[in-house]
C-alpha positions as a LaTeX table, in Angstrom:
\begin{tabular}{lrrr}
\hline
Residue & $x$ (\AA) & $y$ (\AA) & $z$ (\AA) \\
\hline
Unk1 & 25.02 & 11.79 & 6.50 \\
Unk2 & 24.96 & 11.14 & 10.21 \\
Unk3 & 25.18 & 13.86 & 12.84 \\
Unk4 & 28.99 & 13.64 & 12.79 \\
Unk5 & 29.06 & 13.92 & 8.96 \\
Unk6 & 29.80 & 10.24 & 8.40 \\
Unk7 & 28.10 & 8.74 & 5.34 \\
Unk8 & 25.06 & 6.52 & 6.02 \\
Unk9 & 23.88 & 3.69 & 3.79 \\
Unk10 & 20.79 & 1.53 & 4.20 \\
Unk11 & 19.55 & $-1.60$ & 2.52 \\
Unk12 & 18.05 & $-5.01$ & 2.98 \\
Unk13 & 16.53 & $-8.07$ & 1.44 \\
Unk14 & 13.78 & $-8.32$ & $-1.15$ \\
Unk15 & 10.98 & $-9.15$ & 1.30 \\
Unk16 & 11.94 & $-6.60$ & 3.98 \\
Unk17 & 12.47 & $-9.12$ & 6.80 \\
Unk18 & 16.14 & $-8.10$ & 7.06 \\
Unk19 & 17.31 & $-4.47$ & 6.94 \\
Unk20 & 20.71 & $-2.93$ & 7.64 \\
Unk21 & 22.35 & 0.45 & 8.21 \\
Unk22 & 26.02 & 1.22 & 7.61 \\
Unk23 & 27.50 & 4.35 & 9.13 \\
Unk24 & 30.92 & 5.37 & 7.87 \\
Unk25 & 32.93 & 5.03 & 4.70 \\
Unk26 & 32.54 & 1.85 & 2.68 \\
Unk27 & 35.66 & $-0.07$ & 1.68 \\
Unk28 & 36.59 & $-1.70$ & $-1.58$ \\
Unk29 & 33.77 & $-2.58$ & $-3.97$ \\
Unk30 & 34.32 & $-5.56$ & $-6.24$ \\
Unk31 & 32.74 & $-8.33$ & $-8.20$ \\
Unk32 & 33.78 & $-11.88$ & $-7.48$ \\
Unk33 & 33.56 & $-14.54$ & $-10.18$ \\
Unk34 & 34.70 & $-17.47$ & $-8.00$ \\
Unk35 & 32.49 & $-20.54$ & $-8.12$ \\
Unk36 & 31.46 & $-20.14$ & $-4.46$ \\
Unk37 & 30.18 & $-16.60$ & $-5.13$ \\
Unk38 & 28.39 & $-17.80$ & $-8.27$ \\
Unk39 & 26.62 & $-20.51$ & $-6.28$ \\
Unk40 & 25.91 & $-18.24$ & $-3.28$ \\
Unk41 & 24.24 & $-15.63$ & $-5.49$ \\
Unk42 & 22.82 & $-17.94$ & $-8.16$ \\
Unk43 & 24.36 & $-15.56$ & $-10.65$ \\
Unk44 & 27.31 & $-14.96$ & $-12.99$ \\
Unk45 & 29.21 & $-13.15$ & $-10.22$ \\
Unk46 & 28.62 & $-11.50$ & $-6.85$ \\
Unk47 & 29.13 & $-7.73$ & $-6.41$ \\
Unk48 & 30.31 & $-7.00$ & $-2.85$ \\
Unk49 & 31.48 & $-3.99$ & $-0.85$ \\
Unk50 & 33.53 & $-4.14$ & 2.33 \\
Unk51 & 32.09 & $-2.53$ & 5.45 \\
Unk52 & 35.35 & $-2.96$ & 7.37 \\
Unk53 & 35.91 & 0.16 & 9.49 \\
Unk54 & 32.26 & 1.24 & 9.27 \\
Unk55 & 29.51 & 0.54 & 11.79 \\
Unk56 & 27.06 & $-2.13$ & 10.56 \\
Unk57 & 23.72 & $-2.53$ & 12.36 \\
Unk58 & 20.94 & $-4.95$ & 11.53 \\
Unk59 & 17.88 & $-2.72$ & 11.97 \\
Unk60 & 15.24 & $-5.38$ & 11.23 \\
Unk61 & 15.86 & $-9.07$ & 11.57 \\
Unk62 & 19.24 & $-10.63$ & 10.90 \\
Unk63 & 20.67 & $-12.84$ & 8.18 \\
Unk64 & 20.70 & $-16.58$ & 8.47 \\
Unk65 & 24.23 & $-17.83$ & 7.84 \\
Unk66 & 25.74 & $-20.69$ & 5.86 \\
Unk67 & 29.37 & $-21.74$ & 6.30 \\
Unk68 & 30.53 & $-21.97$ & 2.69 \\
Unk69 & 34.14 & $-22.84$ & 3.51 \\
Unk70 & 36.50 & $-23.21$ & 6.46 \\
Unk71 & 37.17 & $-19.45$ & 6.21 \\
Unk72 & 33.87 & $-17.85$ & 5.23 \\
Unk73 & 30.21 & $-17.55$ & 6.07 \\
Unk74 & 27.45 & $-16.34$ & 3.72 \\
Unk75 & 24.51 & $-14.42$ & 5.15 \\
Unk76 & 21.10 & $-14.40$ & 3.48 \\
Unk77 & 17.46 & $-13.71$ & 4.28 \\
Unk78 & 15.85 & $-16.90$ & 5.60 \\
Unk79 & 12.45 & $-15.75$ & 4.27 \\
Unk80 & 13.17 & $-14.69$ & 0.67 \\
Unk81 & 16.71 & $-15.98$ & 0.08 \\
Unk82 & 18.34 & $-12.65$ & $-0.82$ \\
Unk83 & 22.16 & $-12.96$ & $-0.54$ \\
Unk84 & 23.40 & $-10.32$ & 1.94 \\
Unk85 & 26.87 & $-10.98$ & 3.35 \\
Unk86 & 30.26 & $-12.50$ & 2.78 \\
Unk87 & 31.95 & $-12.88$ & 6.17 \\
Unk88 & 35.65 & $-13.76$ & 6.33 \\
Unk89 & 38.43 & $-13.35$ & 8.90 \\
Unk90 & 39.29 & $-9.92$ & 7.45 \\
Unk91 & 35.74 & $-8.54$ & 7.80 \\
Unk92 & 32.25 & $-8.41$ & 6.36 \\
Unk93 & 31.23 & $-7.45$ & 2.85 \\
Unk94 & 27.64 & $-6.73$ & 1.84 \\
Unk95 & 25.99 & $-7.50$ & $-1.48$ \\
Unk96 & 25.97 & $-4.23$ & $-3.42$ \\
Unk97 & 22.52 & $-4.77$ & $-4.95$ \\
Unk98 & 21.03 & $-5.12$ & $-1.43$ \\
Unk99 & 21.75 & $-1.42$ & $-0.77$ \\
Unk100 & 18.84 & 1.00 & $-1.27$ \\
Unk101 & 21.04 & 3.10 & $-3.56$ \\
Unk102 & 23.24 & 0.48 & $-5.18$ \\
Unk103 & 23.92 & 2.87 & $-8.05$ \\
Unk104 & 26.20 & 4.83 & $-5.68$ \\
Unk105 & 28.57 & 1.86 & $-5.17$ \\
Unk106 & 30.64 & 1.07 & $-8.25$ \\
Unk107 & 32.98 & $-1.93$ & $-8.25$ \\
Unk108 & 36.64 & $-1.13$ & $-8.89$ \\
Unk109 & 38.13 & $-4.63$ & $-9.22$ \\
Unk110 & 37.21 & $-8.21$ & $-10.20$ \\
Unk111 & 38.24 & $-11.23$ & $-8.16$ \\
Unk112 & 38.09 & $-14.95$ & $-8.89$ \\
Unk113 & 38.53 & $-14.43$ & $-12.62$ \\
Unk114 & 39.69 & $-18.03$ & $-13.04$ \\
Unk115 & 35.99 & $-19.01$ & $-12.82$ \\
Unk116 & 34.62 & $-16.12$ & $-14.89$ \\
Unk117 & 31.97 & $-17.42$ & $-17.27$ \\
Unk118 & 33.10 & $-16.96$ & $-20.87$ \\
Unk119 & 30.18 & $-14.78$ & $-21.99$ \\
Unk120 & 30.13 & $-12.28$ & $-19.09$ \\
Unk121 & 32.34 & $-9.73$ & $-20.85$ \\
Unk122 & 29.88 & $-9.58$ & $-23.76$ \\
Unk123 & 26.57 & $-9.15$ & $-21.92$ \\
Unk124 & 26.62 & $-5.40$ & $-22.54$ \\
Unk125 & 26.55 & $-6.17$ & $-26.28$ \\
Unk126 & 23.16 & $-7.92$ & $-26.06$ \\
Unk127 & 20.06 & $-6.01$ & $-27.15$ \\
Unk128 & 18.24 & $-4.40$ & $-24.24$ \\
Unk129 & 14.57 & $-3.73$ & $-23.51$ \\
Unk130 & 12.67 & $-2.12$ & $-20.64$ \\
Unk131 & 10.69 & $-4.48$ & $-18.40$ \\
Unk132 & 7.35 & $-3.30$ & $-19.78$ \\
Unk133 & 8.43 & $-3.59$ & $-23.44$ \\
Unk134 & 6.89 & $-7.06$ & $-23.77$ \\
Unk135 & 3.45 & $-6.58$ & $-22.18$ \\
Unk136 & 1.72 & $-8.05$ & $-25.25$ \\
Unk137 & 3.64 & $-11.33$ & $-24.90$ \\
Unk138 & 3.62 & $-11.43$ & $-21.12$ \\
Unk139 & 0.18 & $-10.13$ & $-20.20$ \\
Unk140 & 0.77 & $-10.62$ & $-16.46$ \\
Unk141 & 3.10 & $-7.59$ & $-16.56$ \\
Unk142 & 0.17 & $-5.21$ & $-17.18$ \\
Unk143 & $-1.35$ & $-6.08$ & $-13.79$ \\
Unk144 & 1.87 & $-6.74$ & $-11.90$ \\
Unk145 & 1.87 & $-5.67$ & $-8.23$ \\
Unk146 & 5.26 & $-5.83$ & $-6.53$ \\
Unk147 & 5.44 & $-7.16$ & $-2.97$ \\
Unk148 & 9.12 & $-6.26$ & $-2.82$ \\
Unk149 & 10.24 & $-4.02$ & 0.03 \\
Unk150 & 10.82 & $-0.45$ & $-1.21$ \\
Unk151 & 14.33 & 0.99 & $-1.38$ \\
Unk152 & 14.04 & 2.90 & 1.91 \\
Unk153 & 13.45 & 2.14 & 5.57 \\
Unk154 & 9.87 & 1.51 & 6.67 \\
Unk155 & 8.36 & 1.51 & 10.16 \\
Unk156 & 6.35 & $-1.61$ & 9.38 \\
Unk157 & 6.67 & $-4.30$ & 6.74 \\
Unk158 & 4.86 & $-5.92$ & 5.12 \\
Unk159 & 1.97 & $-3.52$ & 4.77 \\
Unk160 & $-1.19$ & $-4.79$ & 6.39 \\
Unk161 & $-3.09$ & $-5.29$ & 3.15 \\
Unk162 & $-1.85$ & $-7.04$ & 0.01 \\
Unk163 & $-3.84$ & $-7.93$ & $-3.06$ \\
\hline
\end{tabular}
């Protein structure tokens, strides 16, 4: 919470070159299945949350932008490619997974369902395994060192030394 008891959210890209802070209540959270969102995220759909009415500050770097249509821009990190924004005449939405605590932002509606991929509704039925469950088949996992920015603000990034 901020000093005036407004909620505060932080987040950023995978490499840490772009970080943001949102002060105030978030708007509607959704997933969009439209083909533009699929292409922009390289994924089955794009989870977004509106920051309309809240104060959005870019605290490190800023997104590079691509005009995906006559009405919208897409913001992303120019260094690592993380999708960050959907910018339209009615406001800005941020990619939910870019938030440090994405688990706090649950979508409440789906948009663009005309382009929904036919298997999306059944993904939860697939068997699931933890990342480290297959170390014997993927030996690189045993020595994996993440260079991903942590899920909190840092004074400096990247750290001076990396292996």
